[in-house]
N, C-alpha and C positions, 0 to 999 in steps of 0.2 A: 761401710756394719755391712756384716754379711745375714746373704738373706735366711734365717732359722726357721722361716711356716710358709707352707706354701697353699691359697687355700685354693680350691677350684670350683667357682660358684657355678650351677645348676638347679633347674627349675623343681627338678628331681626326681625320683631312684623307682618309680612304681612302673608298673607295665602301661598308664596311661605316656611319660613322657617315654619309652621304651625307642632308639632311633639312633641309629649311627652315631650322631653328636654325643650322643651321652654316651655307648659305645665307647670312643676315641676317649674323652675326656675321664670315664672312668680307670683306661689304659693307660692314661697317661700321667695321672696322680701315682700308677701302682709303680709306672717306672719310674717316673721322679721323686719317690719315695727311696729310693738309692743312693739321693742328693740329698737330700733335709725330710726333714719331716713336713706331709702332706694331709689335705684335709679335704673331703665333699663337702660343699656348703651347700645348702639347697634353699630358695627364697621366694618358692613356690608354695611348693606343700610340704609338711612339716615330715620328718624323721626320724625314730627313732634312736638308730643309729649316726647321725649327722645332724651337724650343730645347724642353725638357723639364719639367714641374716640379718632379719631384726633383734634376734636376742642380740652378738656378737654384736655388731654396730652399738647397743643400749650402752653394754657391759661391758666395753673393751674401749678406751681411748688408741687413736693413731696411733704404730708403730715401727719404723722404719726397716723395722726384722721380720715382719709378714707382708708379705704378697700373693695381691688377692686376681686369678686367671679369670676375665668374664669371655663368653665365644660363643653365649646364645643367639644368635642372625639381630632379631628388632627387638629385642631385650639390651641389646648392650648399652644405645644410650645411657638408656635411666640408670642402669648396675653401675656404667660411670658417672654420673652426678650422684648417688646414694653415696657412693666411694672418693666423694672429693676428699681431701686431705689425708687418703692412706694412698699407699703405691698397687697401683692396678697396671696391668697389661693387655691387650685384647689377644687370647686363641684365634686367630682369626682361617674359621674354613672356607664356607662359601661368600665369593662376594659381591656386590651390586646394589647389595641393603639400600644404598642411599645416603645413608646419616655420613658425617664427618667426625673425625678423633679430634679430643686437644690437643694443643702442642704438648710434646713432651709423651705422651704414651704408650708404652712398645706398644710392638705389633708382634704377635712369632706369627707367622702366616705357615699353612701344610702346606702348600703346592706353591713352584715359579708363579704358577697365572695369578694367585692370588697377592704373593710380596709383587708381582710385575703392577697390580690393583692401586696398591698402597704404596708402594712405590711414586705412583704417579698421584695422590691424591693425599697422600700427607708426606712428604718427601725429606721431610725434615724430622720426623717423628723416626725414634729408632726404629728399626727394623731386621726381625733374622727371618729364617727360613729352618722350619724342623717339621719335615715330613710327619708324618703320619708312621707308627712300626709295623709293621706284621707281627700279627703275637708270634711267638715262639711256637706255638702249634705247626701253622702252617708249610715254617722250615723242616720241622722236623718231622713232620708225620705227611705230608706233601710228598706224591708217588711221581717222582720226576723222569724216573727209571726206562719209562716207556715202552714196557717189554710182552703186555699181554693185550690183546684185546677187551675195551672194557663197553658196559654191559649199555651206555646210552651215550646214543650217536652224538646229539646236541643237547645240553641243556640254558635253561631261560629260565631265568629268576622275572615276575612278570612285574614285580613294582620296578617302577621307573622306564620299561620296556615300549620304544614307542609302539603305536597301532600295525605302524609294516610291519616289525617283525610279528607280531603278535596275528594279525588277520592276515599277511599276505605270503610273507614267510616259512614261519613253520608251517602252515596247512602246505606250502611248497615240497618242502621239506619231509613232511609225512606221505603226499604222493609219490613223492620218489623212492619212499620206501624206507628212510630213516629212521631209529629210535629217538625219539625228541621228548625228551621230560620238563613240562612250564611246572615249574617248582614257583607256588603262591601261598603253602601257609608254614608256619615255623615247623625249624630242620633242626633239629638238636644239633645234631653232628656233620657240618659243612663241608667237614674237611673231608668226611669217607663221597659225599656226595659229592664236589667236585674231582674227585681219585677214579670215579666211576664213572666220568666223561669224558666225554674226547673232545669237544669242541663246543666253547661257552659261549656267547651271545650278550652282549651288555650294550646295549642305543638309547644311549641316556638324554639326546642333548634336544630332543623335543619336550622332554620333558622339566627338563628344566630352562627352558624358555619360556616352556610357556608359564612357569613359576617365579619369572624376571631375576633369579640369580642364580648362583655357577654351582657347576660340578666340585664340591670342597677341596679332594681330593680322588677319589674312587678304587675305592679298595677292591671292588671287589674284581673286575679282571686281572690287579696282581696279585691277586690270594689264587685265581684261575689257574694263574702262569705258574704259579709254585706248589701246583697239583699236577705240574705236563699237561692242560691241556692245550690246543690252540686255540688262541682268544681272538674274535672276530668284534670288534672297538670301534665303538663312536669314541671323535679324538678332541671331543669338546672342553675346553676350559684345562681342568687340571690331569685332564686323560693325558694332554699332549705332554706332559710332564715325562713319560715313559713311555708310552705310545707313538712306537718310532714304525711306522707303514712297510709292511712288509719284511722286519727286521724282528721285532718285540711281540706286537700284534698284527691284526690284520683289517682297514677300515669295515664295515659293516654297513651296508646300503649305499653301495660302492655302485650308483647310475644307474646298471639297471638289473633289477630281480634274476633275471638270469642270471647274468652276473654271479653274483652274492652265491643264489643255488649254483652251479658248476664249480666254484670255489672250496662250498663247503661242499659237497659229494667229494670233492679231491680230499680233504683236510681230514678227514673221517677215515677216507682209503687208505689214502697213509699220512699218514699225526706228523710224524718224524719230519717229514722231508718238509712243513709246515710250522714247528717249535720254533723256537729261537736257537742260537747255539749255545751249549751248553756253557762256555765260559762266559758267552754276555747274560746269559740268562744270570746264574753262581751271579756273577759281578751286582744287578740289578736288585735282587734280592738283599743281597746281601747291604746294601746302599740303605735300604728299607728293616732292617732288624732293629733289634731291640739296642744290641749294643750299641751301632753306629748313633744310632737317637740318643741315644743316653751321651752322648759324649758332644751332639752336637744344643742339648740341653745345657751343658754343665759348661762349657761355655757360651752360650748364649747370658745364662744366669750371672756368670765370671763380670762380663762387661756390664750387663742390667746390675749388680752391687758398686762398679765403676765408677759409673752414670752417677749413681747415687751417692758417692763420697765425692761427687766436683760439682762447685759452686757455681750459683751466676744459675738465670732463666733460661728455660729452655727455648730454643730456635723454632720461628714457624713461619709457614711458609704464606707469605700471599694470597689470599681467594682467588678463586681462574678470576674473574671479575673485573677485580684489579690490574691482574696480569695482560688482561686483553683490553682492556682499558688503556692501560699505558704503551704498550705495541700497536694499538690505534691511535695514540699521540706522535707517537714514534714514525711512524708511518708519514700521518701530515705532514709536521716539521720537513720530511726533509721531501715531499711535495713543494710545501712552501718556500723553500729553503734555494729550488730551483728560478723560482720568481724572476726578473728581469728588474733590476733595481732593489730585491730583498737581500740587506746586509744578512748571509749566513752565518752563523756561528762555527 
């Protein structure tokens, strides 16, 4: 039976919950609405514009035509338990939260890094790759012509930036005479800000390592590339999906401060030599366009509907401790079989 309604669960939509994860779920709901009806459903705070989870569970019986999408990190295990008996998928952004998934719960991974994590941790669960889509504004308004000098030499967004970038590299760049802008507050038009910047620095590895989870997708460097910036980035987690050192981005914090400083100065002086090749950049951006991602969601939902129609219990993979015990016993058996006079099998 085909899916008729897809519900994206978010804790709330107020300023309190404003973050990349909320923006992605809102954008994905708008995108998937091209395939079937979608709703944002809140579960921590009520909203006059959206259904509330408790009300939905109390008033509506489970339906095979309704698919629930959970995504919010540490809330995922509890939400899956509350949705027991209903169709549910996990829209996986960051990984390494530590929880497992029940057999049969599909994973919609936003990066190859996250896909590989769940491919190891839950190899019998249905797995799909649905990267986050670039908002069409970045493709339409991003200035990739590189025909004029830009007023900002180097742009840094303070959030997620490492102490190395903020306390060592930025002062060194300013001392070298470069115009460096460290963005800290809310910006109404990020496309315009990126279009006015020559080099963009993104160094999130230490931020995420301190939090114990991963960079889920890493949209900012991709957005900067869409605006014609030269990007110096860390290569942690999902950033390695499209961060090809020396080809699409350049590694930040690469060995020595002086090495970073000289490369960034050279990129500001001759940005065209440091940008990706035009055909390579356009191919990368098209892979993350809403059109391309809509096709990925369409194919994933078709497979989920086919899976729903298949009979039988979901496959399961043994826990790690059991696999390790089985392999240990097998090794011990091989040792015993080599003992003199022992009948080998």
